[in-house]
C-alpha positions in Angstrom: 35.3 26.9 -5.0 36.4 30.1 -3.2 38.4 32.9 -4.8 41.9 33.4 -3.5 42.0 37.1 -4.6 41.8 39.6 -1.8 41.2 42.6 -4.1 39.3 43.1 -7.3 41.2 42.2 -10.6 41.4 44.8 -13.3 39.6 43.4 -16.4 39.3 46.5 -18.6 39.4 50.3 -18.5 37.6 52.7 -16.4 34.8 54.9 -17.8 37.1 57.9 -17.7 39.8 56.1 -19.6 37.3 54.9 -22.2 35.9 58.4 -22.6 39.4 59.8 -23.1 40.2 57.3 -25.8 36.9 57.9 -27.6 37.5 61.7 -27.5 41.0 61.2 -28.9 39.6 59.2 -31.8 36.9 61.8 -32.4 39.6 64.5 -32.5 41.7 62.5 -35.0 38.6 61.7 -37.0 37.9 65.4 -37.8 37.2 67.3 -34.6 40.7 68.7 -33.8 39.5 71.1 -31.1 38.9 68.1 -28.9 42.6 67.5 -28.6 42.8 70.1 -25.9 40.6 67.8 -23.8 42.8 64.7 -24.1 46.4 66.0 -24.4 48.7 67.0 -21.5 48.3 70.7 -20.6 52.0 71.2 -21.4 51.9 69.5 -24.8 53.3 71.7 -27.6 52.5 71.4 -31.3 55.9 71.5 -33.0 55.4 72.3 -36.7 57.2 70.5 -39.5 60.5 72.0 -40.8 60.1 74.2 -43.9 59.8 72.2 -47.1 59.3 68.9 -45.3 57.1 66.7 -47.5 53.7 65.9 -46.1 52.6 62.3 -45.9 50.3 61.2 -48.6 46.7 61.0 -47.6 45.4 57.5 -46.9 43.0 56.0 -49.3 
């Protein structure tokens, strides 16, 4: 049987996309300096309002 597709199908992510996701998880997991490598250059860290309660740490 012959394929009817004229161009390749996308079955997953590119190596670059996979690397970005892995870097994001490493940043969240304890290496926050890596956030600069995965966030948009114009991303701004907006701090919480004063006296806003912090989320309880996950167990």
